[in-house]
N, C-alpha and C positions, 0 to 999 in steps of 0.2 A: 297414659299420663307421661308427658315429656320429662326427662331427667336432665339435670345440670350438675356441674361439679360445685361442691361447697367451697367457698373462697378460703376457708381456714384449713380444712383437712383433705380437700380434693376428693372426697367420697361422692358418689352419685346420689343425689337427693331429688325429690319431686320439686317442680317449680312452685307448687302450692305449699311447701313445707314452711312452717313458721319457726321451727327449730331444727337443727341438724341432728339426726339420730346418732350419728357417729361421734361428733365432738361436743354436741350440746350448744353450739353457737346459736344465740337467740337472733332471730330475724336474719338468716344468712343471705337472703336475696333482697333485703331492704324493702319488704312489703310495707312496713310501718312508715318509713321515710317517704315512699311514693304516695301513700295514703295522706300523710300530712301535707305534702306538696299540693296534691289535688285539692284538698280541703282549703288550703291557703289561697290558691288561685280562685276557687269558687267564691269564697267570702270576699276576696278583693273585688271581683267582678260585681257582686251584689252591692258592696259599699260604693263603688264608683258609680254604678247605675242609680243608686239612691241619691248620691250627691248631685248627679246630673239632673235628675228630676227636681230635686229641691231647688237648685240654682236657677234653672231655666223655666220652671213652672210655678213653684210655690213662692219664691222671693218676689217675682213681678206681681203676683196676685196680692201679696201682703203690702207691697209698695202702693199699689193702686187703691187698696182699701184704706190705707193711711192718708192718701191724698184727698179722698172724698170726705173725710171727717171734718 
């Protein structure tokens, strides 16, 4: 397992550590921040894709249905 220095106390910790065993720093390598960013990007792509589908496929279908009534 690769080791890196804790940004607070400079002790060597695992890259997978969620807290520093030396100083107790929570999330010393920003695992949670990276996870939140990836989640934000994922949901943004999903919403943009849904908006694209709605605008270019569903709205024209609705307009066409309303014209024929």
